[in-house]
matplotlib code that plots the C-alpha trace (Angstrom):
import matplotlib.pyplot as plt

x = [20.1, 16.9, 13.6, 10.0, 8.9, 11.7, 10.5, 13.0, 15.9, 18.4, 17.1, 18.3, 21.1, 19.1, 16.3, 18.8, 20.3, 16.9, 16.6, 18.6, 16.4, 13.2, 14.5, 14.2, 10.4, 8.1, 5.9, 2.8, 4.2, 5.5, 2.0, 0.4, 3.1, 2.6, -1.2, -0.4, 1.9, -0.9, -3.3, -0.8, -0.1, -3.9, -4.0, -4.6, -2.3, 0.3, -0.4, 3.0, 1.9, 0.9, 4.2, 6.0, 4.2, 4.7, 8.4, 9.0, 10.0, 12.6, 14.3, 13.8, 15.1, 13.4, 15.7, 15.0, 11.2, 11.5, 13.7, 11.5, 8.4, 10.1, 11.5, 8.1, 6.4, 8.8, 8.4, 4.6, 4.1, 6.4, 4.8, 1.4, 2.6, 4.5, 1.9, 3.9, 0.7, -1.5, -1.0, -0.4, 2.1, 5.2, 4.3, 3.4, 1.6, 2.3, 4.8, 6.7, 6.9, 8.1, 10.8, 12.1, 12.1, 14.0, 16.6, 17.2, 18.0, 14.6, 13.5, 10.7, 8.1, 8.6, 8.5, 5.2, 3.8, 4.7, 3.3, 0.0, -0.5, 0.3, -2.0, -4.8, -4.6, -3.7, -7.1, -7.5, -4.0, -4.5, -7.6, -5.9, -2.9, -5.2, -7.1, -4.1, -1.3, -0.3, -3.5, -3.9, -7.6, -10.4, -13.0, -16.4, -18.7, -18.7, -21.4, -21.2, -23.4, -23.7, -22.9, -25.3, -24.8, -23.1, -23.1, -19.3, -18.9, -17.9, -20.5, -20.8, -18.9, -20.7, -21.0, -18.9, -19.2, -19.2, -17.6, -18.3, -16.1, -16.5, -13.2, -12.5, -10.4, -8.6, -7.0, -4.1, -1.7, -2.1, -5.8, -8.8, -9.3, -13.0, -14.2, -14.9, -13.9, -16.1, -14.4, -15.9, -14.2, -15.5, -14.2, -14.8, -14.2, -11.4, -9.2, -9.9, -7.1, -4.6, -5.6, -5.4, -1.9, -0.8, -2.2, -0.4, 2.9, 2.3, 1.5, 4.7, 6.8, 5.2, 5.9, 9.6, 10.0]
y = [-5.2, -3.3, -4.9, -3.6, -5.1, -3.0, 0.2, -0.1, -0.3, -3.0, -5.9, -5.7, -8.0, -9.6, -10.6, -12.1, -14.1, -15.7, -17.1, -20.1, -21.1, -20.4, -22.8, -25.7, -25.5, -27.4, -25.4, -26.5, -25.5, -22.2, -21.3, -22.1, -20.2, -17.2, -17.3, -17.0, -14.1, -12.4, -12.7, -11.1, -8.3, -7.7, -7.1, -10.6, -12.0, -14.3, -18.0, -19.1, -22.7, -22.9, -21.4, -23.9, -26.9, -25.7, -25.3, -28.5, -30.7, -28.1, -28.4, -24.7, -23.3, -20.3, -17.8, -19.5, -19.1, -15.5, -14.7, -16.5, -14.7, -11.3, -11.9, -13.1, -10.1, -7.7, -9.3, -9.6, -6.1, -4.6, -6.4, -5.0, -1.6, -1.0, -2.5, -5.5, -7.6, -4.9, -5.4, -2.6, -1.4, -2.4, -6.1, -6.4, -9.5, -12.9, -13.7, -10.5, -11.3, -14.9, -13.5, -11.2, -13.9, -16.3, -13.6, -13.7, -17.4, -18.9, -22.0, -21.2, -23.4, -21.7, -18.3, -19.2, -20.3, -16.9, -15.0, -17.0, -16.4, -12.8, -12.3, -14.0, -11.6, -8.5, -6.8, -7.4, -6.0, -2.9, -2.1, -2.6, -0.5, 2.3, 2.2, 2.2, 4.0, 7.6, 8.2, 9.3, 9.8, 8.5, 10.8, 9.5, 12.2, 15.7, 18.3, 21.3, 24.4, 28.2, 30.0, 32.4, 36.2, 37.6, 41.2, 41.5, 41.0, 43.8, 45.4, 43.3, 40.3, 37.0, 34.5, 31.8, 28.1, 26.0, 22.6, 20.3, 17.2, 14.2, 12.3, 9.2, 9.7, 12.9, 15.3, 16.2, 13.9, 15.7, 16.2, 14.4, 10.7, 10.8, 8.3, 11.1, 14.7, 17.3, 20.1, 23.1, 25.1, 28.3, 29.1, 32.7, 33.9, 36.2, 33.4, 30.9, 32.3, 31.9, 28.3, 27.5, 28.9, 26.9, 23.7, 24.4, 24.8, 21.5, 19.7, 21.1, 19.9, 16.4, 16.1, 17.0, 14.2]
z = [-12.3, -11.6, -10.9, -11.2, -7.8, -6.2, -7.8, -10.7, -8.2, -7.4, -5.3, -1.7, -0.8, 2.1, -0.3, -2.7, 0.2, 0.9, -2.6, -1.6, 1.3, -0.7, -3.4, -1.0, -0.9, -3.3, -5.6, -3.8, -0.4, -1.8, -3.1, 0.2, 2.1, -0.2, 0.5, 4.2, 3.5, 1.4, 4.3, 6.6, 4.2, 4.0, 7.8, 9.2, 11.9, 10.4, 11.1, 12.5, 13.0, 9.3, 8.3, 10.4, 8.9, 5.4, 5.8, 7.9, 5.0, 3.9, 7.3, 8.0, 11.3, 12.9, 11.2, 7.9, 8.4, 9.4, 6.4, 4.0, 5.2, 5.1, 1.6, 0.2, 1.9, 0.2, -3.2, -3.1, -1.6, -4.2, -7.1, -6.1, -5.1, -8.4, -10.7, -11.9, -11.7, -13.2, -16.9, -19.3, -21.9, -20.1, -20.2, -16.5, -15.2, -13.8, -16.4, -15.8, -12.1, -12.9, -15.2, -12.5, -9.8, -12.1, -12.7, -9.0, -9.2, -8.2, -10.1, -12.6, -10.9, -7.6, -9.3, -10.9, -7.6, -6.0, -9.0, -8.9, -5.2, -5.5, -8.5, -6.6, -3.7, -5.7, -5.6, -1.9, -1.2, -3.4, -1.5, 1.9, 0.8, -0.3, 2.9, 5.2, 3.4, 4.4, 6.4, 10.0, 9.7, 7.5, 6.1, 7.0, 5.6, 4.1, 3.7, 1.4, 1.3, 1.5, 4.6, 6.3, 5.8, 8.9, 10.2, 10.2, 6.4, 4.2, 1.9, -1.3, 0.2, -0.4, 2.4, 0.6, 1.1, 4.3, 4.3, 7.2, 7.5, 9.8, 10.3, 12.3, 15.4, 16.6, 14.2, 16.6, 18.3, 21.6, 21.1, 22.6, 21.7, 20.6, 18.0, 15.6, 15.0, 13.3, 11.3, 9.7, 7.0, 5.4, 1.9, 0.8, -2.8, -1.7, -0.5, -3.3, -5.7, -2.9, -2.3, -6.0, -6.1, -3.1, -4.6, -7.9, -6.0, -4.1, -7.4, -9.0, -6.0, -6.2, -9.9, -9.3, -6.7]

ax = plt.figure().add_subplot(projection="3d")
ax.plot(x, y, z, "-o")
ax.set_aspect("equal")
plt.show()
């Protein structure tokens, strides 16, 4: 069976294996535990003492706690990443998440607690994922303007446009480790068609994936 929070793929066996231990929690403890998980997914250190207290009544061992946190992290991250909580034509939302979790064997009250906590932190997680996913450097500023005419240009050739970028950190792994790196790119009319063709090829490859 395929699940939206898994990207329309089968649920991993290790997540299924954790459903039994998760079922031993109360709905209140589950919601509080999920809130701790949401904080950790948003970049905060996981509060291990809070996790230990919330799972004490369920007689969790250390391996149980680690497995529960890992499974909840997987479920919540996937629900936000794949838009299960975002609403829309496919019926996404808290109820859709509850349905998928109950199909995994989780009691409905616990599934509702997970969905409620995930929905409460969804906006924060979306922003955090956007800010941190697939980025080595963050663009801090950009300036765009005409270049000055130089003596080595061909007759009739225009100066083009100069793009100045300021990015956070180095742009090469083996480069200097300054706090910021300044880059300057000059786009001349003669190379624009070639750039457009390259971008079209990249877009086509992305759409095929």
